[in-house]
Structures are given as structure tokens and as C-alpha cells.
N, C-alpha and C positions, 0 to 999 in steps of 0.2 A: 434469593431463585423465586420466581413467581411463574403461574398455570398462563394466565392472559399476557397478552403484549398491546400496546397502543401507541401511538403519535401525539404528541403537546405541539402546538406551533405559539409561544409567548409570540406575543406582540414586540414587535423590535429586538426579537428575539433576545427579551432580558426575563429573567425570574421575576423581576420585582414590580413589573406588567400589572397590575392590579384591573383592566379591561382590554377588550377587544383579544384575549387567549382562547384558541380553541384548541379541543383534543378528540382524537375518535378511536375507540379499539378495534383492532382487528378483526373485521366483519363484523364490523357495530356502526353506529353513528354519529353522528360529530356534535358536540354539545360545547356551548361556551363558556368559562368560570373564570373565577376572580382571584382565585389563587390556590397554590396545590393543595391544601386540605381539603377542595373540592373532590380532589379526584378519588374513584375507587383506590384502596390500598390493596389489595390484593391483585391489583396488573401492573405489570410495568411499562413505566412510562417513558418513552425514549422520545428528548424534549430538542429542539431546534438551539437550546442555549450553550453556551461553550460552560467547560469544564471549571474553567477560573470565574465564571459569573456562578455557576450553580455552587463553588466554595464560599463566594462572598455572599449568598442568600442564604449558607447555614443549611443547602439540600444536599452538600455533596456524600455525605453519610446516611440519606436516604435511600434505604435501600428500595424503593419503588420508584424513584427519580435518576434518570439517565442522562447524559452531555449528548450532544449531536455527535461526538466521535463513536459511538457505538455500535456501529457498522463499519467504523473503522472509515469508511469514505463518507464526510461529514454530510449533512444534511441538505446545508447551503449547497452544497458540490452535486447532490442528485436533482435538487430543484432546477438546477442549469441545466445538467445533460438531458433531463424529460422535459425541460421546458414549461414546468410548471408553472413558471410565473404568469402566464396568460390564461388562466383560469380563476375564478372565485378562490378566496381564501377556506372556504366550508368545501370546496371541491379539491381544493389541494391537501388536505388534512385526510382525506378517505382515499386517494389515491396512495399518499405515502403509508399509511396502516395496511393497507390490502399488500403493496407491493413488500413492504419490509417486515410485515406481518408472515407473510410466505416466505420470505429470508429466510426469517430466524425459524420458520420451522423445519425449513429445507436443512440447515444446520444441526438444528436438534435432532431430526432423523438420520443425520449420516453418522453422529457422534454417540447416539445413543443417549440421548438426554431427555429426563421427564419435564425439566424445568426448565424456563430460559433464566441465561446466567444473569446476573444481577448488575456485572461493571463492563460487559462487552462481549463480544463475539469472539476478538481475538484472545482476551484471557480465557474462556474456556478452554479453544483449541490448546493454549500454552499449558491449561492444567494436565491435557493427556498426552501432548505431544514435545512440549517445551522443554529448555536443558536448563543444566545446571552451570551455575559461572565455578571461574578458578578460584582456588583460596586467597584473602584477602594479602595483598602485598606481593604476588605469584608474579613471575615472568610471564604464566599463564595468562591471569587477568589482563595486565599491563598492555601484551601485546594485542589482545583480542580489544581492550578498548580503545587503544590507539589506531585500530583497524575499521573500528566500526563507523559506520556513517548513515544512515537511513534516505536522505535526500540531499537533492545541491540546490543551493539557492545561489544563482547564477549572477555576476556582475554586469550592473545596466550602464550603458552610456547614453540612451536616446529616453527622449520622452515624447508622447504622439499626444496633438490634440484629440486627434478623434481615432479610436483604435478599439478592434476588441479584445478583451482580459480574458480569454478561458483557459480551460486545459483539456490536449488529448487524451486520449486514454486505450491502452492495448486491451483488446476484448478480454475479462476480466478471468472466465473459466480457462481459456489457452495459455494466457501468461499464469496462471496457477499452476496448471499442469507442468507448464514448463520449469519452474522453479522448484515443483515439489519434487521433480526427477532427477534434481541435481545432487549427484554424490556430495556430502560434506564430510568439513576435518572434523575430526573428533581424538579424545584424548590428551594425552601430554605433549609436550612441545620440546624439541630437543635444539640445538644450534650446529651448523655444517660447517666446518671449517674453510677457508676460501680453498685451499688445496686441493680438496676433495669437489669442488665445482667446476662446472667449464669453464677454461678462460679464468681460471682463479676468481669469478663472479664480478670481473669488470665488466665484462658484457653482457649486459641488462635482456639483451635481443635472445643471445644463445642460450643465458639461465631461462628464460621464458620456453622455450624450444626444448631443451632438457626438461624443464619440469612437467611440460604439457605430453609431454612422449612417455615420460616413465611414471607418469602417473601421480607426482607428486604434490603431497598440499603443504605448498609452498606460502610463506610471509617473510616480505621484505622489511628492513628498515632502508629506509632510502631518504635522498636529498635530490631535490630537482632544480638543476642547473638551469635549465631552459627549457621553453614549450610554445606551441605554437601559438601564436595571439588569439584566433579564434577558439581552440580547445582550450587555452590557458583561462578566458574569461568563462567558458561556461562550466568548468573543472572548480574555479574560485573557490581554492581549499580552507577549509573550515565550517564555512556555512553548511548548515546541516548535522554537523558532527555531533556526537553526544556528546555532554558536559563532562570534561575529567578534573577531579578531585586534585587539587594541588597543596601543597602544604608552606607557607614561607619561610623565611629563615628565622621568623619570631616565634613558628610553631602553629601559625594562624590559617584554618581550612580556609578554602576560597574555592569556584567553580572558573576553569581556563576552558577556553573551546579547543576543542580536538584540533591541531594543525598537523593531524594525519604523520605522523613522525613511521607509521609503519601500515604495510598495505597487504591485502590478499593477492595471488596470482592473478586473478582477472584484471586488477587493476594496474597490475603492474605491466601487464601483457599492455595494457589500451596505452598506460604511460612510456612507454619505451618505442610504441610507434608514433607517437608526436613530440617527444620530447627529449631534453637529453638530463639522464637518469641517474644518478651514482646509488649503487647499492652497497651500504655498510654493512650491512648485517645480514643473515639466514637463518631461518629457522623452518621446521617443516613437524606438523603433527602426527602423533604415531600412528591413526589411522583414518579410513572412512567410513562416513555412515550414513542410513538414508531412515527416515522414520517409516517409512513404506505408507504413509498419507498420502492418497491420489483422491481428486477431483472426482464428481459423478459425471461418466462424459456421455453425452446421447445427442442424438441431432437435436432435440428440444433442449437441453439445459446449455448450449453451447449458446443460443440465442438469447436465453432465459436472462433478463435484467436483472432480477431478485435471485436467481441461482449465481450471476457472474457474483453480488453481493458477499453470500454465503463463499464463493470458492478462493474468494481475495484473501478472507481472514483465514482461511487455513494456512495458507504459507505464510501470512503475513504471521499467525499465531503462534507457529513453530519457532518464531524467534523470541516467545514470551520467557521469562521464568516458570518453570512448572512447579513453584510452590512462593508463600510471601504475598507480595501485594501484583504477581503476573506483570510487573514491568519489562520493559524490553531487555534481555539478557547479553552483558557482554562476554561473549562466545567468540570459538574459531568460525563454528559454524554459522554465527549470527552475521559475522562480519564479512565471511565468503558469501553467503546468501545475498547480504546489500551489495557485495561488490558486483557480482553476477547482473543483479538488478538495476544498478546505478548504470554501470556501462552498457547494458544492451539498450538503456532509455537515453544517454548520453550518444551511442553511435544514429540513431534513428533525430536526436536533438539538431545534430549536425548538417541532416539533410533539411530541416523545418528552415533552420535558420540562413540556408543557403537559397530557400524558396524564398526568404526576404521578412519572414516571422523572428521577433526578438523572442529568446527563450529567458524563461525567468526560473522557473526550477523545474528540477526533474528527477524521478525515482517512483517506488513503489506504484510502477507501469503507468506512470501517467508524468506527461510533459507540460508545464503549464507556459503559455506564450500571451507575445503582446502582438496583435494581428493589424499592423496598417491597412487603411482604405486601399491603399494600391494593389495588394496582394490577395485582398478579402476574397477574391472570386476564387481564387487556387484551393481555397481549403476544403473542398472534397476531394478533391484530384490529390492534392497532398496526401490526406489521410489516407486513400486508398491505396497510393503506389507505398505507404509503410507499415500499412497494416493497422492504421489507428481508427477509432471513433471518435467520432466530433460532438459536441450538445446540439438538441435541439434549440439552444435559446437564439442560435443565430439566427435570423432573420434573412429570408431573400437568397438565401445561395441555390443554385443548381445544384440538383444530386447529379453523381453518374451515374451512367446506365445500371439497370438494375440486373444482378445475377443471381439468379435460383439457388445456384450449386455453389455460391459462397455463403457460409456464417458471414461474415462479415458484412457482407452486402446486405444481406437479410435482417443482421441486429440493426444496423443502419439504418434500413429504413423505416423498421419498428419506429428505433428511436424519433428519426424523425418526423414523421409520421402525425406523433403528439395521440395515437390512437391507444389511450389509457386503458380502455375497456379490454383491447384486442390483447396488448402487455400483459396485462394481469390473468386474462383467460391461461396465456400460454404460462406463467408463470404457476399458476394452478395445477395446467396438465401434467408442468415439470415435478410438481410435488406427489401429484397420484403415480406418474411413471416409477418415481425414488419408492417410494412404498409400495409398489407391487416389487421392485427390483428386490428389497429390502425381503419382503415376505416370501419369497420363492426362495433367495437366500437360505433363510430361515429353515424352512420345510426341506431343502436339501440336504440340512445339514442333520435332520433326525435320523 
């Protein structure tokens, strides 16, 4: 834990660099440094280095050095979204320090923390709102493990010489609100015999309809016999799934990719609409639950880039374990939430695919694309129609007409304008608004 927070940009994003490294504390001034030992140890430094590189450099255990994924969205992704590569490095680090410092303060205020968590914003949420995995070797853990998949890496069959590679993303505050409002399964897991299922469990569509109408937290073991080609390439089973521990006949442990033997109801609903699916087994959780955690919703927070980052960590953090190393928990609630997220992203990805873009990944409220030059001008309109934001790093695009009544339109214009001062002022106003709301809540509680 630390009271201060700052940003470090290593040259070439490697902690082994000994020149050209620059750092800046939140509300501080940038300075160059040679080694991490030169950095003030009372400040938590968020770097642009990956966790793997920090591990190689022996910095993974340092309590005041964090990787580029501290905020869940990587620093390189933020640089692309905000279009920061057009400004000098000493200005980049200041902008990032102000925006991310404010994001950290917003999360601290919302969660009631006194210091910045050392290993990530999502882990701090997990400590308060995370879940506990089922017992080892239990059917509960097995089904959850086989149903979990954070994102999907899609099959690609084309390569473009000139194309834009980037990610669309759903407005993070809105996405967080939708994800956190979902009822999620919890408790034990019980199998349902086929004779107690509609059509004896042989018709996936009727099974899905029954489960939704009866509000049953259903999981199904499935076998896919066929799926529409355009959907199959995007679903690309296994890519992005959690690793699953297996044991050979000789008793040796190894990691196997999760090939999705089981799936949660939201995924089964999608599959039954686009393919031939055989349901082998059905199980249901014993109850529904919801953490009660919600994002701070105001007109300002809806368009604040900093609060968007904080809000993203709220819903992502509920998927973490609430003890130990706070990694992603293999639970029924995690599997269900991931399925809802991925299937919603997939539906939108199909529309972008239809517009001529190649989909590379989707999940976590984001869709990665390769956009050929022939359809590049469609990016703003495609984003508007799908309720997505696109990065400021895309040069020469004609923006869609401004609508001051639309949070999506206002936030897109703020991002595309690269008016960093205005964005930072908005983030600070959002923080002030949250502080006022919290103080008012404390006063009324007395």
C-alpha cells in the first residue's frame, strides 16, 4: 500500500533500460531516471512494463513497482485510445499521471480505501467483493473451471498490407453498470435428470427458453456438431479460456487449454441460435446473488475517462478471489459474468465483421479489429451504430455529427479532440462530485 501514485515510462517498455526512462507523480513534475532504485519508495509507480518483464528484472515482488496492467486496461491501450503518441514523452507521462492518479483516487474514495493497493485496482475490489472457489476436485469447481473464458482470440484467415489495428470499446461506466446489475449464480450445484427437462433436454432452444422463463441458473455440458461459419471463426473455442490442470496416466501434471466442455446459459442461448448443439448434461446452481456494488452514476462520471477506468475495475474485480493471490476465481458467478460479457461483445463483433472489418479478439467490453483501408471511413458511423468508442490515434477520420444529449457522442468528441487539459479537468470535477456525495451520505447517516 502507498499514499502516493505515479507513472513510469521505461524506454522501449523494458525495466532493463538505463537511459531515457521518465517518471511523474500524480500532480507532480516529470523527471528522468536510470534505475528503479532512483524512484521514491513511498510512491506506488505504475510502469509500462509487462508483469513478465518485471519478473525477469526481479521487480515483481517490489511493493512500489507495478506492471502496465495495474489498471486492468494496459497503458499501451490507453496511449492508443487517447492518442498520446502525438505529444512528447515528458507530456505523455504527465497526462497519464494526472488521469490515472485521478482514477486511483476515484476508486479509493468509492471503496473507502486509505492507500493505493499494491498489486492492482481489480485485486482491491476482489478483496472486498470477490468470491471463493469450490473445494478441490469437486464437481462445482470442475463445472466452473470448464465454463470460464475471459476473452476470445478469433481465427484469422486474411492478412492486410495496409490496415489499422485497434480496439473499439464500450463506454466503461455504462458497461460496468450493466455487468454489476446482473443476477449471478451461487451456492451448490445440482444435476437435473433429463426427464425433468423440457423435451427431455434434447432441444437446446426449448431448454434455453425454459431456463430464462423460470429464471434457472443453468449450466450445460455440450457437444457442438456444427455452427455457422462466420460465427464459428469468431467463437474459436479454447482461445482465451482459462488453463485447466490435467494429469497424465503416469500422474504428471500439465496445463491444458479449456475447450469448453461446459457453458453458462447466456452462451448456450447464443450457440443454440447459430449452431447444432447437443446437450449432454444439465446442472443448476442453488441460488442467485448480487454483490450490490454499483458504479457512481452522474452526467460527469458517464463521460470521465478516469472514472471509466475505475468503473471497469469494479465489475472485473468481482471475478477475483477474495483471498490469497486475488487471481481470477473459477466460480459459477465468474463463468456467468464472463459469458454475458463475451456474448454481448460477440453480437456487436458480428456487425463490425459485416461492415468489412476483421475481428481479432473480443471480451471485457472491448473488440479488437483489423480495419482495411477500403472501409476505414466507416469507423465513426460503425462505432455510433454499435454504441462503441474508437481511439483518438486514428488519424483523418470524419467524426459523426455531435449530439450534446448523448454521453457516447460527448465522450467520443472529448477523446478525439485530444484536449487533455479539458479531459483532466472533467476527471477532477468527477472526483470532487464523488467527494461531495460521500460527505453528504456520511452526514445523513449521523
